C-alpha positions in Angstrom: 0.3 0.1 -0.3 2.8 2.5 0.9 4.3 1.7 -2.7 1.3 2.7 -4.3 0.8 6.1 -2.4 4.4 6.7 -3.4 4.0 6.0 -7.1 0.8 8.3 -6.6 2.4 11.6 -4.9 5.5 11.2 -7.6 2.9 11.0 -10.7 1.0 14.2 -9.2 4.0 16.0 -8.9 5.4 14.8 -12.4 2.1 15.9 -13.6 2.0 19.1 -11.6 5.9 20.0 -12.9 5.0 18.9 -16.4 2.0 21.5 -16.2 3.7 24.5 -15.2 7.2 24.1 -18.0 4.3 23.5 -20.2 2.8 27.0 -19.0 6.1 28.8 -18.8 6.7 27.4 -22.6 3.5 29.0 -23.9 3.9 32.4 -22.2 7.4 32.8 -23.9 6.7 31.1 -26.9 3.3 32.7 -28.2 3.3 35.8 -30.5 3.2 38.8 -28.6 0.7 41.3 -29.7 1.7 44.2 -31.3 0.5 47.9 -30.8 -1.5 49.1 -33.6 0.4 51.4 -35.6 0.1 55.1 -35.4 1.7 58.4 -36.0 3.5 58.7 -32.7 4.6 54.9 -32.8 8.8 55.8 -33.3 8.5 53.5 -36.6 8.4 53.7 -40.4 5.0 51.7 -40.8 1.2 52.0 -42.5 2.7 53.9 -45.7 4.9 56.4 -43.6 7.3 58.0 -46.2 9.7 58.8 -43.1 9.0 58.3 -39.4 5.5 59.3 -38.2 5.4 61.5 -41.1 3.4 61.1 -44.5 1.0 58.7 -45.5 -1.6 58.9 -43.2 0.4 61.1 -40.9 1.0 64.9 -41.0 3.7 65.7 -44.1 7.3 65.1 -43.2 9.3 68.3 -43.1 11.5 69.0 -46.1 15.3 68.8 -45.5 16.4 72.3 -44.4 18.5 74.4 -47.4 22.2 75.1 -46.3 23.4 78.0 -44.4 25.4 80.7 -46.5 28.1 82.2 -45.7 29.0 85.6 -46.7 30.8 89.1 -46.4 33.7 87.6 -44.5 35.9 90.2 -44.0 39.2 90.4 -41.8 39.9 93.9 -40.1 43.5 95.2 -38.4 42.5 95.9 -34.8 44.9 96.6 -31.5 48.1 94.9 -30.3 48.7 93.5 -34.1 45.5 91.3 -34.0 42.5 91.2 -36.6 38.6 91.3 -36.3 37.2 88.6 -38.4 33.6 89.5 -39.3 30.9 87.2 -41.6 27.3 86.9 -42.1 25.4 83.6 -41.8 22.1 83.9 -43.7 19.0 81.1 -43.6 16.9 80.8 -46.1 14.6 78.4 -44.6 11.3 79.7 -43.3 10.6 76.9 -41.0 14.2 76.2 -39.5 16.6 77.9 -37.5 19.5 76.6 -35.5 20.2 76.5 -32.0 23.9 75.9 -32.8 26.4 76.2 -35.8 29.7 74.9 -35.5 32.4 77.5 -37.4 36.2 77.4 -38.2 37.7 80.6 -38.9 41.0 80.0 -40.6 43.7 83.1 -41.4 46.4 82.7 -43.9 49.8 84.7 -44.3 50.7 85.9 -48.1 52.3 82.9 -48.6 49.9 80.7 -47.9 50.6 79.4 -44.5 48.1 78.7 -41.7 48.3 81.8 -39.0 45.4 80.6 -36.7 42.4 78.5 -36.8 39.4 79.5 -34.6 36.6 77.7 -33.8 33.4 79.2 -32.3 29.8 78.7 -32.3 27.0 81.0 -33.5 23.0 80.5 -33.5 20.5 81.8 -36.1 16.6 82.4 -36.8 14.5 81.6 -39.5 13.8 83.7 -42.5 10.5 85.6 -41.8 7.5 84.0 -42.9 6.8 87.0 -45.4 9.7 85.8 -47.3 11.9 88.8 -46.4 14.8 88.9 -44.5 16.0 91.2 -42.0 18.3 91.9 -39.2 18.2 89.1 -36.4 15.8 87.3 -38.5 17.0 85.0 -40.9 20.7 86.4 -40.8 23.3 86.7 -38.3 26.8 88.8 -38.2 29.3 86.5 -36.4 32.1 88.6 -34.9 35.3 87.4 -33.5 38.1 89.3 -31.9 41.7 89.3 -31.6 42.4 86.9 -34.6 46.2 86.2 -35.6 46.4 86.9 -39.0 48.9 88.9 -41.7 48.2 92.0 -43.1 47.7 91.3 -47.3 46.9 87.4 -46.0 43.7 85.7 -46.3 40.5 84.2 -44.4 38.1 81.9 -44.7 34.9 80.4 -42.9 33.8 76.7 -42.9 31.0 75.5 -41.3 30.9 72.6 -39.4 28.2 70.8 -37.1 24.8 72.4 -37.5 21.5 71.6 -34.7 18.4 72.5 -36.6 15.3 73.6 -35.1 11.9 72.6 -36.8 9.8 75.7 -36.0 5.8 76.3 -36.6 4.1 78.4 -38.7 3.1 80.9 -35.7 6.9 81.6 -35.2 8.2 85.0 -34.8 11.0 86.8 -33.7 10.7 88.6 -30.5 10.7 92.1 -30.7 14.2 93.2 -30.0 15.3 96.4 -30.9 18.7 98.7 -30.3 17.2 102.4 -30.3 19.0 105.9 -29.3 22.1 104.9 -31.5 25.1 106.9 -32.1 28.8 107.0 -32.6 31.1 109.7 -32.3 35.0 110.5 -32.3 36.4 111.4 -29.0 38.5 114.5 -28.4 41.1 112.7 -26.5 42.3 110.0 -24.2 43.1 106.1 -25.1 39.8 105.6 -26.8 39.7 107.2 -30.6 36.0 106.5 -31.0 32.7 104.7 -29.6 29.2 103.8 -30.4 26.4 103.8 -27.8 22.5 102.4 -28.4 19.8 100.7 -25.5 18.4 97.5 -26.1 15.0 97.4 -26.2 13.2 94.2 -25.1 9.2 94.6 -25.9 8.5 90.9 -26.0 6.9 89.3 -23.2 10.0 87.2 -22.1 12.8 87.6 -20.2 16.2 86.5 -21.5 19.4 85.6 -19.9 21.5 86.8 -22.7 21.2 89.4 -25.6 24.2 90.0 -27.8 24.8 93.1 -30.0 26.9 93.1 -32.9 28.0 96.7 -33.9 29.5 97.5 -37.0 30.5 100.6 -38.7 30.9 101.2 -42.7 32.6 103.1 -44.6 32.7 104.3 -48.8 30.8 101.7 -50.6 29.5 100.2 -48.3 33.1 98.8 -46.8 33.3 96.9 -43.2 35.9 99.3 -41.3 35.5 98.5 -37.8 33.1 95.9 -35.8 32.2 95.1 -32.3 30.5 92.3 -30.1 29.1 93.0 -26.6 26.1 90.6 -24.7 24.2 91.6 -21.7 22.7 89.7 -19.3 19.5 89.5 -17.5 17.1 91.5 -19.7 13.2 91.3 -18.7 10.7 92.1 -20.5 9.9 95.8 -20.9 13.5 96.5 -19.7 15.9 99.3 -21.6 19.8 98.4 -20.9 22.4 101.2 -22.5 25.4 99.5 -23.9 28.5 101.6 -25.2 31.5 100.0 -27.2 35.0 101.6 -28.2 37.9 101.6 -30.4 41.2 102.4 -29.5 42.7 102.9 -33.2 41.9 105.8 -35.7 38.9 104.5 -38.4 38.6 106.0 -41.4 35.1 108.5 -42.3 32.3 106.1 -41.3 29.1 106.8 -43.4 26.8 104.4 -41.2 26.5 102.6 -38.4 24.8 99.0 -37.6 23.4 97.6 -34.4 21.6 94.7 -34.1 20.5 92.9 -31.3 20.4 89.0 -31.2 19.1 86.1 -28.9 19.1 82.7 -29.0 15.1 81.5 -29.0 16.2 77.7 -29.2 17.8 77.5 -25.4 15.6 77.0 -22.6 18.4 78.5 -20.3 17.8 81.8 -22.2 14.3 82.1 -20.7 14.1 83.1 -17.3 11.1 82.5 -14.9 7.9 79.6 -15.6 6.5 81.3 -18.8 10.0 81.2 -20.7 10.6 77.7 -22.3 11.2 77.0 -25.7 7.8 75.0 -26.3 5.7 78.3 -24.7 7.5 80.3 -27.1 7.0 78.4 -29.8 3.6 78.2 -29.2 2.4 81.5 -28.3 4.4 82.8 -32.1 5.5 85.5 -30.1 
């Protein structure tokens, strides 16, 4: 009798064991249910032209057109150095760039490289109405104290670009420079100065606003440049700034002053409503 009981228990244990093993194998082996295809599943499916766009989803964004570099100029400055200025133009309506890596290379008359300097810039999209104006769709980039040689050359190459898509309601913030003036100083260490007032009429408080000052002579030739910046400019605030030159400058015919700010960096906005997403949502 005891042998029969033991055999029965063994059979029961074996059956339970086989049932458990079979259940595990079934769970592992059975096909997993795939989630329904959608326009936010991070996959290219359901006839989409690219991941989550085209076909039944919203149209895919076209690839951004290349940025254009122009007006590259090397200007003699203090201490046998040079100021280098160049303009970046953005032909895109729907793309700006939060980061543009660039390389400036200066050469001697002999062709030998004098200095290679790397930097970073940003740019807003072209205006929706198709025009290009200061601070929207173009940006002057200025580097001070670059080593070079009179009569030598300078070139600029763009590297990695961090593109930022924008909405149709995108508008560049209402920044302007008012009360502009340029004057030659009568005496002292400085030969001339330029002054202005940055006006922030946008509803946003910016951590950093950059100002470019450009002096032009005959035939719109660039004579001198200065780059400066101001921090923590609140909505509605006016902020005076001044730049100067310690060397004589030829007859100045016109002065251009432009205020820039990087609207694609969250850290550039102060207080709760200053995130990039909020900025693009409102289209301000």
